[in-house]
C-alpha positions as CSV (number, residue, x, y, z in Angstrom):
1,X,6.7,14.0,3.0
2,X,4.9,11.0,0.8
3,X,6.1,9.2,-2.4
4,X,2.6,9.5,-4.1
5,X,3.6,7.2,-6.9
6,X,5.0,4.2,-4.5
7,X,3.0,1.2,-4.0
8,X,0.7,1.0,-0.8
9,X,-1.4,-1.5,0.8
10,X,-5.0,-0.7,2.0
11,X,-6.2,-2.4,5.2
12,X,-9.3,-2.0,7.1
13,X,-9.5,-2.9,11.0
14,X,-10.5,-4.8,12.4
15,X,-9.9,-7.3,9.6
16,X,-13.1,-8.3,7.8
17,X,-13.3,-11.4,5.6
18,X,-15.0,-9.3,2.7
19,X,-12.5,-6.6,2.8
20,X,-9.1,-8.4,2.5
21,X,-5.7,-6.1,2.4
22,X,-5.5,-4.7,-1.1
23,X,-2.1,-3.8,-2.7
24,X,-2.4,-0.7,-4.7
25,X,-0.3,0.4,-7.4
26,X,0.4,4.0,-5.9
27,X,-0.3,5.6,-2.4
28,X,-2.6,8.0,-4.3
29,X,-4.8,5.2,-5.4
30,X,-5.1,3.6,-1.9
31,X,-6.3,6.9,-0.5
32,X,-8.9,7.5,-3.5
33,X,-10.1,3.7,-2.6
34,X,-9.9,4.0,1.1
35,X,-13.6,3.9,2.2
36,X,-15.1,5.0,5.9
37,X,-18.5,4.1,5.1
38,X,-20.6,1.3,6.9
39,X,-18.4,1.3,9.6
40,X,-15.0,0.6,8.0
41,X,-11.8,1.9,9.4
42,X,-9.3,2.2,6.6
43,X,-5.6,2.1,7.2
44,X,-2.8,2.7,4.8
45,X,0.7,1.2,4.8
46,X,3.2,2.7,2.5
47,X,6.1,1.3,0.9
48,X,8.7,2.7,3.6
49,X,6.1,1.3,6.4
50,X,4.6,4.4,7.1
51,X,1.1,3.8,8.6
52,X,-1.7,6.4,7.5
53,X,-4.4,6.4,10.1
54,X,-8.2,6.7,9.2
55,X,-7.9,10.6,10.4
56,X,-4.9,11.3,8.2
57,X,-6.6,9.5,5.3
58,X,-10.1,11.6,6.0
59,X,-8.0,14.7,6.0
60,X,-6.2,14.0,2.7
61,X,-9.3,13.1,1.1
62,X,-11.2,16.2,2.1
63,X,-8.3,18.4,1.3
64,X,-8.2,16.9,-2.2
65,X,-12.0,17.5,-2.6
66,X,-11.7,21.1,-1.6
67,X,-8.6,21.7,-3.4
68,X,-10.2,20.6,-6.7
69,X,-13.6,21.7,-6.4
70,X,-15.2,17.9,-6.2
71,X,-12.6,16.2,-8.1
72,X,-11.4,14.1,-5.5
73,X,-7.5,13.9,-4.9
74,X,-6.7,15.7,-8.3
75,X,-3.7,17.6,-6.0
76,X,-2.2,14.2,-5.3
77,X,-1.6,13.7,-9.3
78,X,1.8,14.8,-10.6
79,X,1.8,18.1,-12.5
80,X,2.4,18.6,-15.9
81,X,5.8,19.9,-15.0
82,X,7.0,16.9,-13.4
83,X,6.3,14.6,-16.3
84,X,9.1,14.2,-19.0
85,X,8.7,15.6,-22.2
86,X,7.8,13.8,-25.2
87,X,10.1,13.4,-27.8
88,X,8.3,14.0,-30.9
């Protein structure tokens, strides 16, 4: 569904001077950094232009916390099987 390793932009609405848009190295990082506290409303724009709304971000954060028993978004990390084998 999403390319978790592609760059994404984290933004807050309404725009706030102390919360400028932030380019994140990966979608996983953007989800981790999205903060809905203090009345903040995070939005994420993926490299392909898809927009993750605040409710979707919160659901992904919650799902990640449940799946890893407290470690946030561990399920979004690539599995060991998807990493290339080291040449030793």
